[in-house]
VOKERO-571562 format. One line per field, with one value per residue (C-alpha): residue number from 1; x, y, z. Coordinates in steps of 0.2 Angstrom, whole numbers, padded with zeros to 4 digits. Example, Ala and Ser with C-alpha at 12.3 -4.5 7.8 and 13.67 -1.06 7.14 Angstrom:
BEGIN
num <- [1; 2]
x <- [0062; 0068]
y <- [-0022; -0005]
z <- [0039; 0036]
***
This chain:
BEGIN
num <- [1; 2; 3; 4; 5; 6; 7; 8; 9; 10; 11; 12; 13; 14; 15; 16; 17; 18; 19; 20; 21; 22; 23; 24; 25; 26; 27; 28; 29; 30; 31; 32; 33; 34; 35; 36; 37; 38; 39; 40; 41; 42; 43; 44; 45; 46; 47; 48; 49; 50; 51; 52; 53; 54; 55; 56; 57; 58; 59; 60; 61; 62; 63; 64; 65; 66; 67; 68; 69; 70; 71; 72; 73; 74; 75; 76; 77; 78; 79; 80; 81; 82; 83; 84; 85; 86; 87; 88; 89; 90; 91; 92; 93; 94; 95; 96; 97; 98; 99; 100; 101; 102; 103; 104; 105; 106; 107; 108; 109; 110; 111; 112; 113; 114; 115; 116; 117; 118; 119; 120; 121; 122; 123; 124; 125; 126; 127; 128; 129; 130; 131; 132; 133; 134; 135; 136; 137; 138; 139; 140; 141; 142; 143; 144; 145; 146; 147; 148; 149; 150; 151; 152; 153; 154; 155; 156; 157; 158; 159; 160; 161; 162; 163; 164; 165; 166; 167; 168; 169; 170; 171; 172; 173; 174; 175; 176; 177; 178; 179; 180; 181; 182; 183; 184; 185; 186; 187; 188; 189; 190; 191; 192; 193; 194; 195; 196; 197; 198; 199; 200; 201; 202; 203; 204; 205; 206; 207; 208; 209; 210; 211; 212; 213; 214; 215; 216; 217; 218; 219; 220; 221; 222; 223; 224; 225; 226; 227; 228; 229; 230; 231; 232; 233; 234; 235; 236; 237; 238; 239; 240; 241; 242; 243; 244; 245; 246; 247; 248; 249; 250; 251; 252; 253; 254; 255; 256; 257; 258; 259; 260; 261; 262; 263; 264; 265; 266; 267; 268; 269; 270; 271; 272; 273; 274; 275; 276; 277; 278; 279; 280; 281; 282; 283; 284; 285; 286; 287; 288; 289; 290; 291; 292; 293; 294; 295; 296; 297; 298; 299; 300; 301; 302; 303; 304; 305; 306; 307; 308; 309; 310; 311; 312; 313; 314; 315; 316; 317; 318; 319; 320; 321; 322; 323; 324; 325; 326; 327; 328; 329; 330; 331; 332; 333; 334; 335; 336; 337; 338; 339; 340; 341; 342; 343; 344; 345; 346; 347; 348; 349; 350; 351; 352; 353; 354; 355; 356; 357; 358; 359; 360; 361; 362; 363; 364; 365; 366; 367; 368; 369; 370; 371; 372; 373; 374; 375; 376; 377; 378; 379; 380; 381; 382; 383; 384; 385; 386; 387; 388; 389; 390; 391; 392; 393; 394; 395; 396; 397; 398; 399; 400; 401; 402; 403; 404; 405; 406; 407; 408; 409; 410; 411; 412; 413; 414; 415; 416; 417; 418; 419; 420; 421; 422; 423; 424; 425; 426; 427; 428; 429; 430; 431; 432; 433; 434; 435; 436; 437; 438; 439; 440; 441; 442; 443; 444; 445; 446; 447; 448; 449; 450; 451; 452; 453; 454; 455; 456; 457; 458; 459; 460; 461; 462; 463; 464; 465; 466; 467; 468; 469; 470; 471; 472; 473; 474; 475; 476; 477; 478; 479; 480; 481; 482; 483; 484; 485; 486; 487; 488; 489; 490; 491; 492; 493; 494; 495; 496; 497; 498; 499; 500; 501; 502; 503; 504; 505; 506; 507; 508; 509; 510; 511; 512; 513; 514; 515; 516; 517; 518; 519; 520; 521; 522; 523; 524; 525; 526; 527; 528; 529; 530; 531; 532; 533; 534; 535; 536; 537; 538; 539; 540; 541; 542; 543; 544; 545; 546; 547; 548; 549; 550; 551; 552; 553; 554; 555; 556; 557; 558; 559; 560; 561; 562; 563; 564; 565; 566; 567; 568; 569; 570; 571; 572; 573; 574; 575; 576; 577; 578; 579; 580; 581; 582; 583; 584; 585; 586; 587; 588; 589; 590; 591; 592; 593; 594; 595; 596; 597; 598; 599; 600; 601; 602; 603; 604; 605; 606; 607; 608; 609; 610; 611; 612; 613; 614; 615; 616; 617; 618; 619; 620; 621; 622; 623; 624; 625; 626; 627; 628; 629; 630; 631; 632; 633; 634; 635; 636; 637; 638; 639; 640; 641; 642; 643]
x <- [0500; 0498; 0484; 0477; 0467; 0457; 0447; 0431; 0429; 0412; 0400; 0391; 0399; 0416; 0418; 0436; 0438; 0452; 0462; 0469; 0474; 0462; 0447; 0436; 0433; 0423; 0417; 0409; 0410; 0399; 0408; 0415; 0416; 0423; 0436; 0441; 0454; 0443; 0432; 0450; 0456; 0437; 0435; 0454; 0448; 0432; 0440; 0453; 0439; 0431; 0448; 0451; 0438; 0442; 0449; 0468; 0473; 0491; 0491; 0481; 0494; 0507; 0502; 0498; 0508; 0496; 0483; 0474; 0463; 0452; 0441; 0426; 0435; 0440; 0424; 0416; 0426; 0423; 0406; 0404; 0417; 0430; 0449; 0459; 0451; 0463; 0473; 0477; 0490; 0489; 0497; 0491; 0479; 0473; 0456; 0456; 0444; 0430; 0418; 0416; 0415; 0401; 0388; 0397; 0414; 0407; 0400; 0414; 0427; 0417; 0418; 0436; 0444; 0430; 0439; 0454; 0465; 0478; 0489; 0509; 0512; 0530; 0540; 0552; 0569; 0570; 0555; 0550; 0553; 0543; 0529; 0529; 0532; 0518; 0505; 0508; 0506; 0490; 0484; 0490; 0481; 0463; 0465; 0473; 0481; 0486; 0493; 0490; 0503; 0496; 0503; 0497; 0508; 0519; 0534; 0520; 0531; 0547; 0542; 0534; 0549; 0556; 0541; 0544; 0562; 0557; 0547; 0557; 0569; 0557; 0547; 0558; 0549; 0558; 0547; 0532; 0524; 0526; 0512; 0511; 0512; 0506; 0513; 0501; 0514; 0523; 0508; 0505; 0510; 0494; 0492; 0476; 0478; 0460; 0460; 0477; 0474; 0455; 0468; 0478; 0464; 0458; 0471; 0478; 0462; 0461; 0479; 0480; 0464; 0470; 0490; 0484; 0475; 0483; 0501; 0493; 0484; 0502; 0509; 0496; 0501; 0519; 0515; 0507; 0523; 0515; 0527; 0524; 0517; 0499; 0495; 0482; 0469; 0464; 0453; 0463; 0463; 0480; 0488; 0505; 0511; 0505; 0522; 0521; 0498; 0490; 0476; 0466; 0467; 0459; 0441; 0430; 0441; 0427; 0416; 0433; 0435; 0417; 0421; 0437; 0429; 0412; 0423; 0433; 0415; 0414; 0425; 0420; 0404; 0405; 0394; 0397; 0385; 0384; 0375; 0381; 0371; 0379; 0365; 0373; 0365; 0369; 0371; 0367; 0383; 0379; 0393; 0391; 0402; 0405; 0416; 0422; 0431; 0432; 0425; 0437; 0436; 0452; 0457; 0442; 0429; 0424; 0408; 0407; 0425; 0438; 0454; 0468; 0470; 0459; 0446; 0432; 0417; 0404; 0389; 0383; 0364; 0357; 0348; 0351; 0347; 0344; 0337; 0323; 0306; 0294; 0276; 0278; 0258; 0252; 0267; 0282; 0298; 0314; 0331; 0341; 0342; 0350; 0350; 0365; 0373; 0371; 0357; 0352; 0335; 0319; 0324; 0342; 0333; 0347; 0338; 0332; 0313; 0314; 0306; 0318; 0318; 0327; 0312; 0299; 0310; 0309; 0289; 0287; 0296; 0310; 0325; 0325; 0327; 0336; 0350; 0354; 0373; 0375; 0366; 0376; 0362; 0346; 0331; 0316; 0304; 0289; 0301; 0299; 0280; 0278; 0287; 0280; 0263; 0265; 0275; 0268; 0255; 0243; 0248; 0243; 0227; 0234; 0234; 0252; 0253; 0248; 0257; 0273; 0269; 0268; 0285; 0295; 0285; 0294; 0311; 0313; 0304; 0317; 0332; 0325; 0324; 0342; 0346; 0336; 0347; 0362; 0356; 0347; 0344; 0342; 0338; 0354; 0360; 0362; 0361; 0375; 0367; 0377; 0380; 0372; 0356; 0355; 0352; 0335; 0327; 0337; 0322; 0312; 0322; 0325; 0308; 0305; 0317; 0313; 0330; 0327; 0346; 0352; 0370; 0370; 0389; 0394; 0403; 0389; 0388; 0408; 0411; 0420; 0435; 0433; 0436; 0451; 0460; 0462; 0474; 0493; 0506; 0506; 0511; 0506; 0513; 0507; 0519; 0517; 0529; 0531; 0534; 0530; 0544; 0554; 0567; 0558; 0547; 0563; 0569; 0553; 0549; 0570; 0563; 0548; 0557; 0570; 0555; 0546; 0562; 0564; 0547; 0547; 0560; 0553; 0541; 0553; 0554; 0566; 0561; 0568; 0555; 0539; 0532; 0530; 0519; 0520; 0508; 0504; 0486; 0476; 0460; 0456; 0460; 0466; 0480; 0496; 0508; 0527; 0539; 0547; 0563; 0553; 0554; 0538; 0533; 0526; 0511; 0517; 0517; 0504; 0508; 0502; 0506; 0501; 0501; 0512; 0506; 0519; 0514; 0525; 0514; 0524; 0509; 0506; 0496; 0476; 0462; 0458; 0442; 0435; 0421; 0421; 0408; 0393; 0382; 0364; 0354; 0336; 0333; 0334; 0316; 0319; 0319; 0329; 0313; 0297; 0294; 0279; 0282; 0272; 0264; 0259; 0241; 0244; 0244; 0257; 0264; 0275; 0291; 0306; 0321; 0340; 0356; 0368; 0382; 0369; 0365; 0380; 0383; 0373; 0357; 0341; 0322; 0311; 0303; 0297; 0311; 0323; 0343; 0351; 0370; 0378; 0375; 0366; 0348; 0343; 0325; 0319; 0303; 0291; 0292; 0312; 0323; 0339; 0353; 0368; 0386; 0402; 0406; 0392; 0386; 0368; 0362; 0344; 0332; 0315; 0304; 0293; 0280; 0288; 0304]
y <- [-0113; -0097; -0086; -0073; -0060; -0045; -0032; -0019; -0006; 0000; 0012; -0001; -0019; -0020; -0038; -0050; -0063; -0077; -0088; -0105; -0120; -0115; -0114; -0097; -0091; -0077; -0064; -0046; -0035; -0017; -0006; 0008; 0025; 0035; 0021; 0013; 0003; -0006; -0012; -0017; -0030; -0037; -0041; -0050; -0058; -0064; -0070; -0081; -0088; -0094; -0104; -0107; -0111; -0102; -0085; -0084; -0068; -0067; -0084; -0076; -0062; -0072; -0086; -0072; -0070; -0053; -0041; -0033; -0017; -0006; 0008; 0020; 0033; 0044; 0043; 0047; 0063; 0068; 0067; 0073; 0087; 0080; 0084; 0102; 0118; 0121; 0137; 0136; 0146; 0149; 0159; 0178; 0178; 0162; 0161; 0143; 0144; 0146; 0155; 0138; 0126; 0115; 0115; 0101; 0109; 0124; 0116; 0104; 0119; 0130; 0114; 0113; 0128; 0143; 0159; 0154; 0157; 0167; 0173; 0173; 0191; 0186; 0173; 0183; 0180; 0197; 0193; 0177; 0175; 0187; 0184; 0167; 0171; 0183; 0169; 0157; 0171; 0177; 0158; 0154; 0170; 0164; 0146; 0137; 0120; 0112; 0120; 0118; 0123; 0126; 0134; 0132; 0136; 0127; 0131; 0124; 0112; 0122; 0137; 0124; 0119; 0135; 0139; 0125; 0130; 0146; 0136; 0124; 0141; 0150; 0140; 0123; 0108; 0106; 0124; 0118; 0132; 0122; 0119; 0104; 0112; 0098; 0103; 0098; 0092; 0081; 0073; 0069; 0076; 0080; 0096; 0099; 0113; 0110; 0093; 0092; 0107; 0095; 0080; 0089; 0097; 0081; 0072; 0085; 0084; 0065; 0062; 0067; 0056; 0041; 0043; 0042; 0028; 0018; 0021; 0018; 0001; -0005; -0002; -0011; -0025; -0025; -0027; -0042; -0045; -0047; -0055; -0043; -0023; -0018; -0017; -0001; -0007; 0008; 0012; 0008; -0011; -0011; -0015; -0005; -0002; 0013; 0021; 0020; 0025; 0041; 0046; 0050; 0032; 0027; 0035; 0021; 0006; -0004; -0003; -0007; -0023; -0030; -0023; -0036; -0050; -0048; -0046; -0065; -0071; -0064; -0073; -0089; -0091; -0086; -0069; -0055; -0042; -0040; -0027; -0028; -0023; -0021; -0016; -0013; -0002; 0015; 0014; 0005; 0003; -0002; -0007; -0012; -0023; -0030; -0047; -0049; -0033; -0020; -0005; 0010; 0031; 0038; 0051; 0049; 0058; 0059; 0065; 0075; 0084; 0078; 0069; 0065; 0047; 0030; 0025; 0009; 0015; 0014; 0022; 0026; 0030; 0031; 0015; 0002; -0011; 0003; 0017; 0028; 0024; 0036; 0043; 0059; 0066; 0047; 0039; 0030; 0038; 0026; 0035; 0046; 0047; 0031; 0025; 0017; 0004; 0015; 0019; 0005; 0001; 0001; -0020; -0018; -0012; 0002; 0019; 0018; 0025; 0025; 0010; 0004; -0011; -0022; -0017; -0025; -0042; -0046; -0044; -0053; -0065; -0068; -0061; -0074; -0061; -0078; -0080; -0063; -0055; -0076; -0075; -0061; -0048; -0053; -0043; -0036; -0038; -0028; -0013; -0017; -0017; -0002; 0008; 0001; 0005; 0021; 0029; 0016; 0008; 0022; 0035; 0025; 0019; -0001; -0013; -0023; -0033; -0020; -0009; -0022; -0027; -0008; -0006; -0020; -0013; 0002; -0003; -0015; 0000; 0011; -0001; -0005; 0011; 0012; 0000; 0009; 0023; 0010; -0002; 0003; -0015; -0029; -0042; -0056; -0048; -0056; -0047; -0050; -0047; -0046; -0033; -0038; -0035; -0036; -0057; -0054; -0041; -0048; -0059; -0044; -0032; -0041; -0045; -0024; -0020; -0038; -0044; -0065; -0072; -0066; -0074; -0073; -0077; -0090; -0073; -0062; -0053; -0051; -0049; -0032; -0040; -0056; -0044; -0037; -0052; -0050; -0038; -0036; -0025; -0011; 0009; 0017; 0036; 0047; 0061; 0071; 0070; 0088; 0087; 0068; 0062; 0043; 0050; 0057; 0046; 0034; 0048; 0047; 0030; 0028; 0041; 0031; 0017; 0023; 0030; 0014; 0004; 0015; 0011; -0007; -0007; 0003; -0010; -0024; -0033; -0030; -0024; -0039; -0049; -0037; -0033; -0018; -0011; 0008; 0016; 0034; 0038; 0052; 0060; 0053; 0035; 0019; 0018; 0018; 0005; 0005; -0006; -0005; 0003; 0015; 0010; 0013; -0003; 0003; 0015; 0036; 0048; 0059; 0076; 0085; 0082; 0066; 0055; 0043; 0030; 0016; 0002; -0011; -0025; -0037; -0051; -0061; -0075; -0076; -0089; -0098; -0099; -0116; -0120; -0137; -0151; -0151; -0167; -0163; -0165; -0164; -0150; -0158; -0167; -0159; -0142; -0132; -0129; -0117; -0098; -0088; -0077; -0063; -0066; -0056; -0059; -0052; -0070; -0080; -0094; -0106; -0108; -0119; -0111; -0121; -0118; -0115; -0123; -0139; -0138; -0147; -0143; -0148; -0144; -0137; -0131; -0120; -0105; -0100; -0104; -0095; -0099; -0093; -0090; -0083; -0067; -0063; -0070; -0076; -0076; -0085; -0078; -0090; -0089; -0094; -0108; -0110; -0120; -0123; -0121; -0128; -0116; -0115; -0100; -0098; -0095; -0092; -0091; -0081; -0098; -0091; -0101; -0113; -0113]
z <- [-0677; -0670; -0669; -0679; -0672; -0682; -0669; -0676; -0663; -0670; -0661; -0652; -0653; -0652; -0665; -0664; -0677; -0672; -0684; -0677; -0686; -0698; -0689; -0685; -0667; -0663; -0652; -0648; -0633; -0630; -0636; -0624; -0629; -0614; -0614; -0630; -0621; -0609; -0624; -0635; -0619; -0614; -0632; -0634; -0615; -0623; -0639; -0627; -0618; -0638; -0642; -0625; -0615; -0603; -0599; -0603; -0612; -0608; -0618; -0631; -0634; -0632; -0645; -0657; -0673; -0681; -0668; -0684; -0677; -0684; -0674; -0677; -0667; -0681; -0689; -0672; -0668; -0685; -0684; -0665; -0666; -0655; -0657; -0657; -0663; -0678; -0686; -0706; -0712; -0731; -0745; -0744; -0760; -0759; -0752; -0748; -0760; -0747; -0758; -0769; -0757; -0755; -0741; -0733; -0733; -0727; -0711; -0708; -0712; -0695; -0685; -0687; -0691; -0693; -0692; -0688; -0704; -0707; -0722; -0723; -0730; -0737; -0743; -0748; -0735; -0727; -0723; -0721; -0703; -0696; -0707; -0700; -0682; -0685; -0692; -0679; -0666; -0672; -0674; -0654; -0648; -0656; -0648; -0660; -0654; -0669; -0685; -0701; -0715; -0734; -0747; -0765; -0782; -0790; -0776; -0762; -0756; -0756; -0748; -0736; -0731; -0728; -0717; -0707; -0705; -0697; -0684; -0679; -0677; -0670; -0657; -0656; -0648; -0634; -0628; -0620; -0628; -0644; -0655; -0666; -0685; -0698; -0716; -0730; -0741; -0732; -0728; -0747; -0763; -0773; -0784; -0779; -0766; -0759; -0757; -0751; -0738; -0733; -0728; -0720; -0709; -0707; -0702; -0688; -0682; -0678; -0676; -0655; -0653; -0663; -0656; -0638; -0638; -0652; -0642; -0626; -0631; -0641; -0624; -0615; -0626; -0622; -0603; -0608; -0618; -0637; -0650; -0663; -0663; -0665; -0685; -0687; -0702; -0714; -0726; -0743; -0736; -0727; -0711; -0702; -0687; -0677; -0677; -0697; -0697; -0704; -0694; -0705; -0714; -0698; -0705; -0711; -0708; -0702; -0716; -0728; -0720; -0723; -0743; -0741; -0733; -0747; -0762; -0755; -0752; -0769; -0778; -0768; -0774; -0791; -0791; -0803; -0795; -0776; -0768; -0747; -0733; -0718; -0701; -0688; -0669; -0678; -0695; -0715; -0723; -0742; -0758; -0775; -0777; -0798; -0802; -0785; -0785; -0768; -0776; -0772; -0775; -0779; -0775; -0760; -0751; -0732; -0727; -0745; -0741; -0755; -0748; -0757; -0751; -0758; -0748; -0750; -0757; -0745; -0743; -0725; -0720; -0702; -0700; -0689; -0675; -0663; -0674; -0665; -0673; -0671; -0678; -0687; -0694; -0694; -0702; -0696; -0694; -0694; -0689; -0691; -0672; -0664; -0645; -0648; -0634; -0621; -0615; -0629; -0635; -0622; -0618; -0614; -0597; -0599; -0597; -0615; -0618; -0635; -0649; -0659; -0673; -0658; -0645; -0662; -0665; -0647; -0647; -0662; -0656; -0668; -0654; -0640; -0624; -0615; -0630; -0635; -0638; -0632; -0616; -0611; -0614; -0607; -0614; -0604; -0615; -0604; -0607; -0627; -0626; -0615; -0628; -0642; -0637; -0630; -0645; -0658; -0657; -0646; -0659; -0674; -0667; -0668; -0659; -0653; -0666; -0680; -0674; -0672; -0692; -0697; -0689; -0698; -0716; -0712; -0710; -0723; -0733; -0726; -0731; -0750; -0754; -0749; -0764; -0776; -0774; -0777; -0788; -0807; -0810; -0798; -0808; -0804; -0789; -0775; -0759; -0746; -0727; -0712; -0695; -0681; -0687; -0704; -0706; -0697; -0710; -0725; -0733; -0729; -0737; -0752; -0755; -0754; -0766; -0778; -0774; -0778; -0768; -0751; -0742; -0723; -0721; -0705; -0698; -0701; -0685; -0686; -0703; -0704; -0691; -0703; -0718; -0708; -0709; -0726; -0725; -0730; -0720; -0736; -0741; -0754; -0761; -0773; -0781; -0797; -0813; -0822; -0836; -0840; -0849; -0847; -0837; -0822; -0821; -0817; -0804; -0794; -0796; -0786; -0775; -0769; -0768; -0755; -0746; -0746; -0741; -0725; -0722; -0724; -0713; -0699; -0699; -0699; -0716; -0730; -0744; -0753; -0745; -0754; -0770; -0777; -0789; -0799; -0810; -0819; -0815; -0829; -0825; -0843; -0847; -0839; -0829; -0837; -0828; -0825; -0820; -0803; -0811; -0818; -0836; -0846; -0857; -0876; -0871; -0870; -0858; -0858; -0863; -0846; -0828; -0821; -0807; -0803; -0790; -0779; -0767; -0756; -0749; -0736; -0740; -0720; -0717; -0719; -0717; -0732; -0740; -0746; -0754; -0756; -0761; -0748; -0747; -0748; -0734; -0726; -0713; -0697; -0692; -0674; -0669; -0657; -0650; -0659; -0655; -0661; -0674; -0681; -0701; -0712; -0708; -0691; -0686; -0674; -0678; -0671; -0681; -0681; -0673; -0679; -0671; -0687; -0678; -0679; -0699; -0708; -0724; -0736; -0727; -0735; -0729; -0731; -0722; -0710; -0700; -0689; -0689; -0671; -0673; -0654; -0661; -0675; -0679; -0698; -0700; -0717; -0721; -0728; -0748; -0747; -0748; -0736; -0739; -0729; -0738; -0737; -0726; -0715; -0724; -0726; -0744; -0747; -0763; -0765; -0771; -0789; -0796; -0807; -0800]
***
């Protein structure tokens, strides 16, 4: 069997998950934000070591059937404001809804567009050329490098097409001075002018950054003789080749991978109510799953701004393993500032001077400084002790050990508070903890939130990359139907089907190989399924304008999860080594430390204990039981009196 490869490029680490002959291999590299191609190929090289036992990048790529990739570059670009100055062209008389924008929209509009907004005076044939040229020249003169044309009203789509014809004729693309222009209706057909405009603005802002990196990465992969094109994973759960990818869909795509993997495990273990907790270096991402279904927002929302595409429903907060811990008014503050991967926590010895929970866990003995990051990064405990003493212990008037306990409690309480914002009733909820820092804090956070069951997946450290491997090649389309009659629905479905056939052909597949589904959505009421020929069932059409959606999917191989029987076994009598860990009474206690690979399915044990994988440490606190499943996931249960 050939390889299935998935990569998730995060803010601190870039993860790889590889499937070969039914086995999973994984690896990590530090993210290099100054050159994403560097960490992209470094993690591929790390993947080759995991599979073959030695570095062989060319062989890995030659034997790979599908390479699926998500990147945080889009998210970072919006957060950091890295992108071209945008200019917005609107119809005269439309104020872009500026008086009704939320505070989040106002801030983002100021960063992306500012005062680079101009109106087309007239769309009458005799005046259209002059009005359009004047608008383009005005925006160019104030520094706009990428233009968005978004015209409102029932004739908006047709009018944008007329403006496009003028721009192509008066500013032809072969000239050096040509400015890239995005027409909002070509990106998405959405009757909501504000939502469609935001979608176009964000896409135009992200496009140059994503285009340059992804096409360069694809080019470099071709140089290595890869068999298939790079597939870019999107925030709607689909994967597409670079040429068919919408830049906006790369925003937040990594967390969507975690949702797909969480949904798969929820179904595998029959869990009805699951809260995911993905603690990375910079953020904690949470999502609520019911009945094994991926939660979605449709239409979506990005940083408080409405967009026209569906996205995974994930809440992100500035708390992570690299979040800065500080003292303000005699209280410990957690984040939202982060030291990231560079300079990183003080214990990384890369110039970091602020304490983090990673430093605290090292000093407490939860992390092993010699085996961290699979031994690829040796941690300096002395530096961690120094910054915690200087910036936490002394300001609080505490001894070192007491300050460590205070730090952990503050950190756990901070994340537990995020849980209470997500879930009203925690009874019967399972906490699915992943990310590089999630397993360390899982039991502590669960205790603080009143949750009695925790699952730490074997692939916890690369869980989003693992989830990307469940995606297929897919395209989605949406349009409006007005008036909604059986004939108009049939005509619209036929038009969308032609687009789907064209797009799948560009992906390299015949439409006959694909599954097609169509449905009508309304503001009120459930979706109405529509046959792929546009024929409706017995359900009556709503009287007003409706949104028609169509999705075409080409299934590609996934990893097959299997929860087979596991023979009950006791925990191995001899621990790998002993390690000192602080208890709640400020005493240091030697606890067993096990390697996850050595705990066969069916193994059970009790805390306090530490279970180590190559890239994560799961802390089993006193009062918790752990069980190793057939897939080597760790299931943790809080022990209660009488249980």
